[in-house]
C-alpha positions in Angstrom: -8.9 7.5 33.0 -12.7 7.0 32.9 -14.1 4.2 30.9 -15.8 6.5 28.4 -12.5 8.2 27.6 -10.8 4.9 27.0 -13.7 3.6 24.8 -14.0 6.8 22.7 -11.1 6.2 20.3 -12.4 2.7 19.6 -15.9 3.9 19.0 -14.6 6.6 16.7 -12.4 4.1 14.8 -15.4 1.7 14.5 -17.5 4.5 13.1 -14.8 5.5 10.6 -14.4 1.9 9.5 -18.1 1.5 9.0 -18.2 4.7 7.1 -15.3 3.6 4.9 -17.1 0.3 4.3 -20.3 2.0 3.3 -18.5 4.3 0.9 -16.7 1.5 -0.7 -19.3 -1.2 -0.8 -22.6 0.5 -1.7 -23.2 0.0 -5.4 -20.1 -2.0 -5.9 -21.4 -4.2 -8.7 -23.8 -1.7 -10.4 -21.5 -0.5 -13.2 -19.9 -2.6 -15.9 -16.1 -3.1 -16.0 -13.8 -0.2 -16.4 -10.7 -0.3 -18.6 -8.3 -1.1 -15.8 -10.6 -3.8 -14.4 -10.7 -5.4 -17.9 -6.9 -5.3 -18.0 -6.8 -7.0 -14.6 -9.2 -9.7 -15.9 -7.1 -10.1 -19.0 -3.8 -10.5 -17.1 -5.3 -12.8 -14.5 -7.0 -15.1 -17.1 -3.7 -16.9 -17.7 -2.3 -19.7 -15.5 0.1 -18.9 -12.6 3.2 -19.9 -14.5 2.4 -17.4 -17.3 1.2 -14.6 -15.0 4.5 -12.7 -14.7 4.9 -12.7 -18.4 1.3 -11.4 -18.9 2.0 -8.6 -16.4 5.3 -7.7 -18.2 3.5 -7.7 -21.6 0.6 -5.4 -20.7 1.2 -3.6 -17.4 3.9 -1.2 -16.1 2.8 -1.8 -12.5 4.5 -4.2 -10.0 3.1 -7.8 -10.3 2.2 -8.4 -6.7 -1.3 -7.1 -7.1 -1.9 -9.4 -10.0 -0.8 -12.4 -8.1 -3.2 -11.5 -5.3 -6.0 -10.8 -7.8 -5.3 -14.1 -9.5 -5.8 -16.0 -6.2 -8.9 -13.8 -5.5 -10.4 -14.6 -8.9 -9.7 -18.3 -8.5 -11.4 -18.3 -5.1 -14.4 -16.0 -5.7 -14.9 -15.7 -9.5 -14.7 -12.7 -11.8 -17.9 -10.7 -11.5 -17.8 -6.9 -11.3 -18.6 -6.8 -7.6 -16.3 -9.7 -6.8 -13.3 -8.2 -8.6 -13.9 -4.7 -7.1 -14.3 -6.3 -3.6 -10.5 -7.0 -3.4 -9.7 -3.3 -3.7 -12.6 -2.3 -1.5 -11.6 -4.8 1.3 -8.0 -3.5 1.1 -9.2 0.1 1.4 -11.4 -0.8 4.4 -8.6 -2.8 6.1 -6.1 0.0 5.8 -8.2 2.4 7.8 -7.3 1.0 11.2 -3.7 0.7 10.2 -3.5 4.4 9.3 -5.4 5.3 12.5 -2.9 3.3 14.6 0.0 4.9 12.8 -1.4 8.4 13.2 -2.2 7.7 16.9 1.3 6.5 17.6 2.7 9.2 15.3 4.8 6.7 13.4 6.4 7.7 10.2 6.6 4.9 7.7 9.7 5.0 5.6 7.7 5.3 2.4 5.5 8.1 3.8 5.8 11.1 1.5 6.4 14.4 3.2 6.6 17.9 1.8 9.5 20.2 2.3 9.8 23.5 0.4 7.1 22.4 -2.0 9.1 19.4 -3.2 8.1 15.8 -2.2 10.8 14.0 -0.3 10.9 10.7 1.5 11.1 10.6 5.2 14.5 9.8 6.5 14.8 6.7 8.6 16.9 8.4 11.3 14.8 8.2 14.5 14.7 10.8 17.3 14.4 9.9 20.9 10.6 10.3 20.5 10.4 7.6 17.8 9.8 9.9 14.9 11.9 11.9 12.4 11.8 15.7 12.3 10.2 15.6 8.8 7.5 13.2 10.0 6.9 15.3 13.1 6.3 18.3 10.7 4.1 16.3 8.4 2.1 14.9 11.3 1.6 18.2 12.9 0.6 19.7 9.5 -1.8 16.9 8.5 -3.4 16.3 11.9 -3.9 19.9 13.1 
């Protein structure tokens, strides 16, 4: 395989990651806090021992994000841009993961497929090609 053909996917991925970073980072701190960001600040303002109770009292979401956000806030502060940077960095970091999964045509167990108009979870039974029939349909539908 020629060198250009081997480098093309990496160059494409790099361009997509740069584009994702630009979309997420430009103007990150220009707006004031939104309601959900204020809720995150409120929950993460308590100490680590009380964090789980604070999440239970005010949020219906799983607490893992708030533990990460608490560490992030302790390390970097609580300005608008700094708080949003956690989500932006996560969004940027997931781009190569999704690319690799799509390239290898992997179906993650939590991947949501569509069958007869109803959302279903992919089964974990694997075919000889390393993918489930539902994921093969979803991959061919979404990537074609």
